[in-house]
C-alpha positions as CSV (number, residue, x, y, z in Angstrom):
1,M,20.0,-4.1,49.5
2,A,23.3,-6.0,49.4
3,R,25.7,-3.5,50.9
4,K,22.8,-2.7,53.8
5,S,23.5,-6.9,54.5
6,Q,27.4,-6.7,54.0
7,T,26.9,-3.2,56.3
8,N,24.7,-5.3,59.3
9,S,26.9,-7.9,59.5
10,S,30.2,-6.0,59.6
11,R,28.0,-4.0,63.2
12,S,27.2,-7.4,64.1
13,K,30.9,-8.2,64.1
14,T,32.2,-5.0,66.3
15,T,29.3,-5.6,68.0
16,A,30.7,-8.8,68.8
17,R,34.0,-7.7,69.5
18,A,32.7,-5.2,72.4
19,R,31.5,-7.3,74.3
20,S,34.5,-10.0,74.0
21,S,36.6,-6.9,75.1
22,S,34.4,-6.1,77.8
23,A,34.4,-9.5,79.2
24,S,37.8,-10.4,79.5
25,G,38.5,-6.9,81.6
26,N,35.7,-7.4,84.0
27,Q,37.6,-11.1,84.9
28,P,41.5,-9.9,85.6
29,Q,42.6,-13.1,85.2
30,S,42.4,-13.9,81.6
31,T,43.3,-10.2,81.3
32,A,46.8,-11.2,79.1
33,T,44.4,-14.2,77.2
34,T,43.0,-13.5,73.9
35,R,39.3,-15.2,73.9
36,K,38.1,-17.9,71.1
37,P,35.6,-19.2,70.1
38,S,35.3,-22.9,71.9
39,G,37.4,-25.6,70.7
40,E,40.3,-23.5,70.5
41,T,43.2,-22.8,72.7
42,N,44.0,-19.7,74.1
43,A,47.1,-17.0,72.7
44,S,50.8,-17.4,73.7
45,P,53.0,-14.8,75.3
46,Q,53.3,-13.3,72.4
47,S,50.2,-12.9,70.6
48,A,48.6,-11.4,74.1
49,A,51.0,-8.6,74.2
50,P,48.7,-5.9,71.8
51,N,45.9,-6.5,74.1
52,A,47.7,-6.3,77.0
53,T,48.9,-3.1,75.7
54,Q,45.1,-2.1,74.6
55,D,44.0,-3.0,78.5
56,E,46.4,0.0,79.5
57,S,45.3,2.4,77.0
58,I,42.0,1.7,78.6
59,G,43.6,2.9,81.7
60,L,43.5,-0.4,83.5
61,D,45.9,-1.9,86.0
62,A,46.8,-5.0,83.4
63,Q,49.3,-6.6,84.8
64,P,51.5,-9.3,82.6
65,F,50.1,-13.1,83.6
66,P,51.5,-16.5,82.6
67,P,49.2,-18.0,79.9
68,Q,46.1,-19.9,81.4
69,I,43.5,-21.8,79.6
70,S,40.2,-20.7,80.7
71,E,36.7,-22.1,79.6
72,P,34.5,-18.6,78.6
73,P,31.7,-17.5,80.0
74,H,28.2,-18.9,78.9
75,D,27.1,-15.4,78.5
76,S,29.5,-15.5,75.6
77,V,29.2,-18.5,74.4
78,H,25.4,-17.7,74.0
79,G,26.1,-14.5,72.4
80,I,28.5,-15.9,69.7
81,N,26.0,-18.3,69.1
82,E,23.5,-15.6,68.6
83,L,25.8,-14.3,66.4
84,Q,26.0,-16.7,64.6
85,Q,22.4,-17.0,64.3
86,Q,21.9,-13.5,62.8
87,F,25.1,-14.5,60.3
88,A,23.1,-17.0,59.1
89,A,20.2,-15.2,59.1
90,L,21.8,-12.4,57.0
91,K,23.7,-14.5,55.0
92,N,20.6,-16.3,53.9
93,Q,18.8,-13.3,53.4
94,L,22.2,-11.7,51.5
95,E,21.8,-15.2,48.9
96,T,18.3,-14.8,48.8
97,V,18.6,-10.7,48.0
98,Q,21.1,-11.7,45.4
99,S,18.8,-14.7,43.9
100,N,16.6,-11.6,43.6
101,Y,18.7,-9.2,42.1
102,I,19.6,-11.5,39.8
103,A,16.0,-12.4,39.2
104,L,15.8,-8.9,38.6
105,Q,18.1,-8.2,36.8
106,Q,17.1,-10.6,34.3
107,T,13.9,-9.6,34.5
108,S,15.0,-6.0,33.8
109,T,17.4,-7.4,30.7
110,E,14.3,-9.4,29.3
111,Q,12.2,-6.1,29.5
112,A,15.2,-3.9,28.6
113,R,15.3,-6.0,25.1
114,A,11.6,-6.4,24.8
115,I,11.5,-2.8,24.7
116,D,14.0,-2.9,22.2
117,I,12.0,-5.3,20.5
118,L,8.9,-3.4,20.5
119,Q,11.0,-0.2,20.0
120,G,12.1,-1.4,16.6
121,Q,8.6,-2.3,15.7
122,L,6.9,1.3,16.4
123,E,9.5,2.7,14.4
124,Q,9.2,-0.3,11.5
125,R,5.6,0.5,12.1
126,K,5.5,4.8,11.6
127,L,8.0,4.0,8.5
128,D,5.4,1.4,7.2
129,Q,2.7,4.6,8.2
130,S,4.6,7.3,6.0
131,A,5.9,5.1,3.4
132,Q,1.5,4.4,2.9
133,Q,0.7,7.6,3.7
134,D,3.0,8.3,1.0
135,S,1.7,5.8,-1.2
136,Y,-1.9,7.1,-0.9
137,S,-0.9,10.5,-1.8
138,I,0.5,9.2,-5.3
139,L,-2.7,7.3,-5.6
140,Q,-5.0,10.3,-4.7
141,Q,-2.8,12.3,-7.1
142,K,-3.5,10.1,-10.1
143,A,-6.6,9.8,-9.0
144,N,-7.5,13.3,-9.1
145,E,-5.5,13.2,-12.8
146,Q,-7.3,10.5,-14.0
147,A,-10.8,12.2,-13.2
148,Q,-10.0,15.5,-14.8
149,T,-8.3,13.6,-17.9
150,I,-12.0,11.5,-18.1
151,E,-13.7,15.0,-17.9
152,Q,-11.5,16.6,-20.5
153,L,-12.7,13.2,-22.5
154,H,-16.6,13.4,-22.1
155,N,-16.2,16.7,-23.3
156,K,-14.7,16.3,-26.2
157,I,-16.6,12.9,-26.7
158,A,-19.8,15.8,-26.4
159,R,-18.1,18.2,-28.8
160,L,-17.8,15.8,-31.2
161,D,-20.7,14.4,-31.2
162,Q,-22.2,17.5,-31.8
163,H,-20.1,18.0,-34.5
164,M,-20.9,15.0,-35.8
165,E,-24.4,15.6,-35.2
166,Q,-24.5,18.7,-37.1
167,R,-22.2,17.7,-40.1
168,L,-24.9,14.8,-41.0
169,S,-28.0,17.1,-40.5
170,E,-26.0,19.1,-43.1
171,Q,-25.2,15.8,-45.4
172,I,-28.8,14.3,-45.0
173,I,-30.0,18.1,-46.0
174,Q,-27.9,17.8,-48.7
175,L,-28.7,14.3,-50.1
176,K,-31.8,15.4,-49.9
177,S,-31.2,18.0,-52.4
178,D,-28.8,16.1,-54.7
179,A,-32.0,13.5,-54.2
180,V,-34.4,15.7,-55.8
181,K,-32.1,17.5,-58.5
182,S,-31.1,14.1,-59.5
183,Q,-34.8,13.2,-59.7
184,I,-35.9,16.4,-61.2
185,V,-32.7,15.9,-63.5
186,S,-33.9,12.3,-64.2
187,D,-37.3,13.2,-65.1
188,T,-36.6,16.1,-67.4
189,V,-34.6,13.4,-69.1
190,T,-37.0,11.3,-69.4
191,L,-39.2,13.6,-70.7
192,D,-37.0,15.3,-73.3
193,T,-35.8,11.9,-74.2
194,L,-39.3,10.6,-74.6
195,S,-40.2,14.2,-77.0
196,S,-37.5,13.6,-78.8
197,V,-37.9,9.9,-80.0
198,Q,-41.2,10.0,-80.9
199,K,-40.5,13.2,-83.2
200,Q,-37.6,11.2,-84.3
201,V,-40.4,8.5,-84.4
202,A,-42.4,10.9,-86.2
203,G,-39.9,12.2,-88.7
204,L,-39.0,8.1,-89.3
205,Q,-42.3,7.8,-90.1
206,T,-42.5,10.9,-91.7
207,E,-39.4,10.0,-94.3
208,L,-41.1,6.2,-94.5
209,N,-43.8,8.0,-96.5
210,H,-41.8,9.5,-98.4
211,Q,-39.5,6.7,-98.8
212,V,-42.8,4.7,-99.6
213,M,-44.2,6.9,-102.2
214,E,-40.8,7.4,-102.9
215,Q,-39.6,3.2,-104.0
216,M,-41.1,1.4,-106.8
217,T,-40.6,-1.6,-105.6
218,Q,-41.7,-3.5,-102.8
219,Q,-38.5,-5.4,-101.8
220,Q,-36.7,-1.8,-101.6
221,R,-39.4,-0.3,-99.2
222,Y,-39.0,-3.6,-97.1
223,E,-35.6,-3.1,-96.5
224,I,-35.6,0.3,-95.9
225,L,-38.6,-0.5,-93.4
226,R,-35.6,-3.4,-91.7
227,R,-33.4,-0.9,-91.4
228,Q,-35.7,1.8,-90.4
229,C,-36.8,-0.6,-87.6
230,E,-33.3,-1.5,-86.8
231,E,-32.4,1.3,-86.2
232,Q,-34.9,2.1,-84.3
233,E,-35.3,-0.5,-81.8
234,Q,-31.3,0.5,-81.5
235,V,-32.6,3.8,-80.4
236,I,-35.2,2.7,-77.7
237,A,-32.7,0.4,-76.7
238,E,-30.1,3.2,-75.5
239,L,-32.8,5.2,-74.2
240,R,-34.0,2.0,-71.8
241,N,-30.4,1.6,-71.1
242,L,-30.2,5.5,-70.2
243,V,-33.7,5.1,-68.4
244,A,-32.4,2.6,-66.1
245,Q,-29.6,4.1,-65.3
246,E,-31.2,7.2,-64.1
247,Q,-33.7,4.6,-62.3
248,H,-31.0,2.9,-61.0
249,Y,-29.1,6.9,-59.1
250,A,-32.6,7.8,-58.1
251,A,-32.8,3.7,-55.8
252,I,-29.3,4.6,-54.6
253,G,-30.3,8.3,-53.8
254,E,-33.8,7.7,-52.1
255,A,-31.5,4.8,-49.9
256,H,-29.4,6.9,-48.8
257,L,-32.7,9.2,-47.6
258,N,-34.1,6.0,-46.0
259,K,-30.9,5.2,-44.0
260,W,-30.6,8.9,-42.7
261,R,-34.0,9.7,-42.3
262,Y,-35.5,7.9,-39.3
263,R,-31.8,8.1,-37.6
264,T,-32.1,9.8,-34.0
265,F,-29.0,11.8,-32.6
266,S,-28.3,11.8,-29.0
267,S,-26.3,14.8,-27.2
């Protein structure tokens, strides 16, 4: 738009010069003088020579005249005023266009800067999204691996539970069998011991009777009987200790049986 305004201004100046040339051609007296705006004097004969040459080139029979001071015609003054007004208007338009151009240039610069900032933010957002996508993929992979590990652990725990249940069942059966065997052995030992004691007592009694019959004095019989009683008491004490031990072992076996008897196992 600035170039267009300058072109219009050049065209206006060319039009003004053409009007000035035509006005000087219609008036023979002012042929040798150069028309200037009001307030300025006419040119000297040396400066009027080119105008005379220009008049000869366009076919006018121009003759050199002495320099004269003549007032410009009213139409020329009016045309100059119009040209000046047009020039002022064009100048104002040019200034307005230049101001608008500067404002638009500043706006364009700001917009370009904003576009660069937005472009950088967009690129950063794309990078962030890419990083988030990578992180999500890594976390998803870790989650899948953890899920597989958890499933493997569940399967292993299930197998261990099954194995422990089987072993506990076998141990319970073994403990029951051992307890039954221990009880049978204890009962057998107790019966055998009692039978042996009874036999010993019977033998002792028979022996005692024989000794009583053999001994002559009562004191001797008393001492013999006392010793025999002490020996019998010692044997009885040993038998009691043996029975107590067997009962202790039987109680331990019964406690183990009661411990595992009411326990349930979940698969």
